[in-house]
C-alpha positions as CSV (number, residue, x, y, z in Angstrom):
1,M,10.2,-3.4,6.7
2,S,13.5,-1.4,5.9
3,Q,11.9,1.4,4.1
4,S,11.2,4.7,6.1
5,Y,7.7,6.0,6.1
6,K,8.4,9.3,7.8
7,D,7.6,11.1,4.5
8,A,4.2,9.4,4.3
9,S,2.2,12.5,4.5
10,I,-1.2,12.5,2.7
11,S,-2.3,15.0,0.2
12,F,-5.6,16.6,-0.4
13,S,-6.5,13.8,-2.8
14,G,-6.1,11.3,0.2
15,E,-3.1,9.8,-1.7
16,F,0.6,10.0,-0.4
17,V,2.4,13.0,-1.3
18,S,5.6,11.0,-1.8
19,R,5.4,9.2,-5.3
20,A,7.7,6.6,-3.8
21,V,5.5,5.8,-0.8
22,E,2.4,5.9,-3.0
23,K,3.9,3.3,-5.4
24,R,4.8,1.1,-2.6
25,Y,1.2,1.3,-1.4
26,L,-0.2,0.5,-4.9
27,Q,2.1,-2.4,-5.3
28,F,1.1,-3.8,-1.8
29,S,-2.7,-3.2,-2.7
30,W,-2.4,-4.2,-6.3
31,N,-4.2,-7.6,-5.7
32,D,-7.3,-6.0,-4.3
33,I,-7.2,-3.2,-6.8
34,R,-6.9,-5.5,-9.7
35,K,-9.8,-7.7,-8.5
36,G,-12.1,-4.7,-7.8
37,T,-11.6,-3.1,-11.1
38,H,-11.8,-6.2,-12.9
39,L,-15.1,-7.2,-11.4
40,T,-16.7,-3.6,-11.8
41,L,-15.9,-3.6,-15.4
42,L,-17.3,-7.1,-16.2
43,V,-20.5,-5.9,-14.4
44,I,-20.7,-2.6,-16.5
45,A,-20.0,-4.8,-19.7
46,F,-22.7,-7.2,-18.7
47,M,-25.2,-4.4,-18.2
48,G,-24.3,-2.8,-21.4
49,F,-24.9,-5.9,-23.5
50,S,-27.9,-7.1,-21.6
51,F,-29.8,-3.8,-22.4
52,F,-29.7,-4.9,-26.1
53,I,-33.1,-6.6,-25.3
54,V,-34.5,-3.1,-24.7
55,D,-33.2,-2.1,-28.0
56,L,-35.0,-5.1,-29.7
57,I,-38.2,-4.0,-28.1
58,S,-38.1,-0.3,-28.6
59,A,-36.0,0.5,-31.4
60,D,-37.0,0.3,-35.2
61,K,-35.4,-2.4,-37.3
62,A,-33.2,0.0,-39.3
63,S,-31.2,0.9,-36.2
64,I,-31.1,-2.4,-34.4
65,L,-27.8,-3.3,-36.3
66,R,-26.2,-0.1,-35.4
67,L,-27.1,-0.2,-31.8
68,L,-25.8,-3.8,-31.7
69,G,-22.6,-2.8,-33.2
70,V,-22.2,0.1,-30.7
71,R,-22.8,-2.2,-27.8
72,L,-20.6,-5.1,-29.0
73,G,-17.8,-2.6,-29.7
74,A,-18.1,-0.9,-26.3
75,V,-18.4,-4.4,-24.4
76,A,-15.4,-5.8,-26.4
77,L,-13.2,-2.7,-25.3
78,I,-14.4,-3.0,-21.7
79,V,-13.8,-6.8,-21.4
80,A,-10.4,-6.3,-23.2
81,G,-9.4,-3.6,-20.5
82,A,-10.7,-5.7,-17.6
83,E,-8.8,-8.7,-18.7
84,Y,-5.6,-6.9,-19.4
85,I,-5.7,-5.4,-15.9
86,R,-6.4,-8.9,-14.4
87,R,-3.5,-10.4,-16.0
88,Q,-1.0,-8.0,-14.5
89,T,0.9,-9.4,-11.5
90,A,2.1,-6.0,-10.3
91,Y,0.9,-2.3,-10.5
92,F,2.0,-0.8,-13.6
93,E,2.2,2.9,-14.6
94,A,-0.4,2.7,-17.5
95,Y,-3.1,1.5,-15.1
96,P,-4.9,4.9,-14.6
97,F,-4.8,5.8,-18.2
98,I,-6.2,2.4,-19.3
99,V,-9.2,2.8,-16.6
100,V,-9.8,6.4,-18.0
101,G,-9.8,5.1,-21.5
102,V,-12.5,2.4,-20.7
103,Q,-14.5,5.0,-18.8
104,V,-14.4,7.4,-21.9
105,V,-15.5,4.3,-24.0
106,I,-18.5,3.8,-21.8
107,A,-19.6,7.5,-22.0
108,V,-19.2,7.7,-25.8
109,S,-21.2,4.5,-26.2
110,I,-24.0,5.9,-24.0
111,F,-24.1,9.0,-26.1
112,M,-24.2,7.2,-29.3
113,L,-26.9,4.9,-28.2
114,A,-29.1,7.8,-26.8
115,V,-28.7,9.6,-30.1
116,E,-29.5,6.5,-32.1
117,R,-32.5,5.7,-30.1
118,H,-33.7,9.2,-29.6
119,M,-33.8,8.5,-25.9
120,P,-35.4,11.0,-23.5
121,A,-32.7,13.2,-21.8
122,I,-33.6,12.0,-18.4
123,Y,-32.4,8.5,-19.1
124,V,-28.9,9.8,-20.1
125,G,-28.9,11.9,-16.9
126,V,-29.9,8.8,-14.9
127,D,-26.8,7.0,-16.5
128,A,-24.6,9.9,-15.8
129,I,-25.5,10.0,-12.2
130,L,-25.3,6.1,-11.8
131,F,-21.7,5.9,-13.6
132,T,-20.4,9.0,-11.5
133,L,-21.1,7.2,-8.3
134,V,-19.8,3.9,-9.5
135,Y,-16.6,5.7,-10.6
136,Y,-16.0,7.4,-7.4
137,Q,-16.9,4.4,-5.3
138,F,-15.8,1.2,-7.0
139,L,-13.1,2.0,-9.6
140,T,-9.8,2.6,-7.9
141,N,-8.0,5.1,-9.7
142,R,-6.1,8.5,-9.0
143,L,-8.3,11.3,-8.0
144,D,-7.5,13.5,-11.0
145,C,-8.2,10.6,-13.4
146,T,-11.4,9.9,-11.7
147,V,-12.7,13.4,-11.7
148,F,-11.8,13.9,-15.3
149,A,-13.8,10.6,-16.2
150,C,-16.9,11.8,-14.2
151,L,-16.8,15.2,-15.6
152,F,-16.5,13.9,-19.1
153,M,-19.6,11.6,-18.4
154,G,-21.6,14.2,-16.6
155,F,-21.1,17.4,-18.9
156,G,-21.0,15.3,-22.0
157,S,-24.4,13.9,-21.2
158,V,-25.9,17.3,-20.5
159,V,-24.3,18.6,-23.9
160,V,-25.7,15.5,-25.8
161,G,-29.0,16.1,-24.2
162,Y,-29.4,19.8,-25.2
163,F,-28.0,19.6,-28.7
164,Y,-29.3,16.1,-29.8
165,L,-32.2,15.1,-27.4
166,R,-33.9,18.5,-27.3
167,L,-33.5,19.1,-23.7
168,P,-35.0,22.5,-22.7
169,L,-32.5,25.2,-21.8
170,A,-33.9,25.4,-18.1
171,E,-33.4,21.9,-17.6
172,F,-30.1,22.0,-19.4
173,I,-29.0,24.7,-16.9
174,G,-30.5,22.7,-13.9
175,A,-28.5,19.7,-15.0
176,F,-25.2,21.6,-15.0
177,L,-26.0,23.0,-11.6
178,F,-26.8,19.5,-10.3
179,L,-23.5,18.0,-11.5
180,I,-21.4,20.5,-9.4
181,P,-22.6,19.1,-6.0
182,L,-22.7,15.5,-7.3
183,N,-19.0,15.6,-8.0
184,F,-18.2,17.5,-4.8
185,L,-19.8,14.7,-3.1
186,G,-17.9,12.0,-5.1
187,V,-14.6,13.8,-4.4
188,A,-15.3,13.9,-0.7
189,M,-16.2,10.1,-0.9
190,L,-13.1,9.1,-2.7
191,R,-10.9,11.2,-0.5
192,A,-12.3,9.6,2.5
193,I,-11.8,6.1,1.0
194,N,-8.2,6.9,-0.1
195,R,-7.5,8.1,3.4
196,T,-8.9,5.3,5.2
197,R,-7.0,2.8,2.9
198,R,-3.7,4.4,3.3
199,G,-4.1,5.0,7.0
200,A,-4.6,1.2,7.4
201,Y,-1.6,0.5,5.2
202,L,0.6,2.7,7.4
203,A,-0.6,1.0,10.6
204,L,0.0,-2.3,9.0
205,M,3.6,-1.4,8.0
206,A,4.2,0.0,11.6
207,S,2.9,-3.2,13.1
208,Q,5.2,-5.2,10.9
209,R,8.3,-3.0,11.8
210,D,7.5,-3.4,15.5
211,N,7.2,-7.1,15.1
212,Q,10.5,-7.2,13.2
213,E,12.3,-5.2,15.9
214,K,10.8,-7.6,18.6
215,E,12.1,-10.6,16.8
216,Q,15.6,-9.1,16.5
217,L,15.5,-8.2,20.1
218,I,14.5,-11.6,21.0
219,G,17.1,-13.2,18.8
220,R,19.8,-11.1,20.6
221,L,18.5,-12.1,23.9
222,H,18.6,-15.8,23.0
223,G,22.1,-15.3,21.9
224,A,23.0,-13.8,25.1
225,L,21.4,-16.6,27.1
226,G,23.1,-19.0,25.1
227,D,26.3,-17.5,26.1
228,V,25.4,-17.4,29.7
229,K,24.4,-21.1,29.6
230,T,27.8,-21.9,28.2
231,L,29.6,-20.2,31.0
232,E,27.3,-22.0,33.4
233,G,28.1,-25.4,32.2
234,L,31.4,-27.5,33.0
235,I,34.4,-25.5,31.8
236,P,37.8,-27.4,31.5
237,I,40.4,-25.3,32.9
238,C,44.2,-26.2,33.3
239,A,45.2,-26.7,36.9
240,K,48.5,-24.9,36.5
241,C,48.3,-22.1,33.9
242,H,44.4,-21.7,34.2
243,K,43.9,-21.6,30.5
244,I,40.5,-22.8,29.5
245,R,39.7,-25.3,26.6
246,D,37.1,-24.2,24.2
247,D,34.5,-26.2,22.2
248,K,37.1,-26.6,19.4
249,G,39.7,-28.0,21.7
250,F,42.0,-25.0,21.7
251,W,43.3,-23.6,25.0
252,E,42.8,-20.0,25.5
253,R,43.6,-17.5,28.3
254,I,40.7,-17.2,30.8
255,E,40.4,-13.6,30.0
256,K,40.1,-14.0,26.3
257,Y,37.5,-16.9,26.8
258,I,35.3,-14.9,29.0
259,Q,35.5,-11.8,27.0
260,D,34.5,-13.6,23.7
261,R,31.4,-15.1,25.5
262,T,30.2,-12.0,27.6
263,E,30.2,-8.3,27.7
264,A,32.7,-8.4,30.6
265,H,36.2,-6.7,30.1
266,F,39.4,-7.1,32.1
267,S,41.8,-4.7,33.6
268,H,44.7,-6.1,35.3
269,S,45.9,-5.4,38.7
270,L,47.6,-7.3,41.9
271,C,45.9,-8.8,44.7
272,P,47.4,-7.9,48.3
273,D,48.8,-11.4,48.7
274,C,50.5,-11.4,45.2
275,A,51.8,-7.9,45.7
276,K,53.4,-8.9,49.1
277,G,54.9,-12.0,47.3
278,L,56.4,-10.0,44.6
279,Y,57.4,-6.7,46.2
280,G,57.1,-7.6,50.0
281,N,60.5,-5.9,50.9
282,L,59.5,-2.6,48.9
283,L,56.1,-2.5,50.5
284,N,57.6,-3.0,54.0
285,E,60.1,-0.1,53.4
286,G,57.2,2.3,52.5
287,K,55.3,1.6,55.6
288,P,55.8,4.0,58.6
289,P,57.3,2.5,61.9
290,A,55.0,1.0,64.2
291,S,54.1,3.1,67.2
292,N,55.4,1.8,70.7
293,R,52.3,3.0,72.5
């Protein structure tokens, strides 16, 4: 490839420091990013809607319609985001914010369902842990956007549990303390994934550049061999003036013919026989007399 990757250093987040290199990587990887994000969001949407069966069993009749409305609204927004991402043929700048928006919708819908059903706070905590791991592992997004979505989910769950689900103060504090190492683990996991993927990308680009340089070198060698083969064939040459007839029928001086087809260059001089024929008397005058001894 023609681009230079000398500035392709990797930041703390595991992403390229250079935004230009990072954008080229995202464009290159877009097909995998799109498929992974689309599939993950569809699975989340299916899970969100399928749990309506639990609502039918455990919720009272008065809240069933409200629960159904919350689930359908969340599922519709998640599927809409997934389908919009799937239809994009190239990476686009709004992608991180669409993913974060969908993640906020998921979190808010979980909070609303928990309050409406008066769920035990532990259930909301389990959802927070599950989605935190899913976001870090399966939804490809910028590190800062992923951390924001996970903190919104985690700390929002703790706040909802304390203020609406009667979570005891000790458990409230314990949940906060648990979220800190959980997100540290998620950040470390996402950094490792980012670095591995971008390292593989750089290795592939380097391999492609090496292959391209080899192909160019082989092409030049083939061209040189072609010239050599031309000179090795039968070359029509004038018996008197020694001009050579080229492939187009034009007669060229032997020097020009060879210079155009090889790396050779000519410098003119006189051989001893020609020098003697042209300047024999002058050469003889310049010689010292022969010794009689």
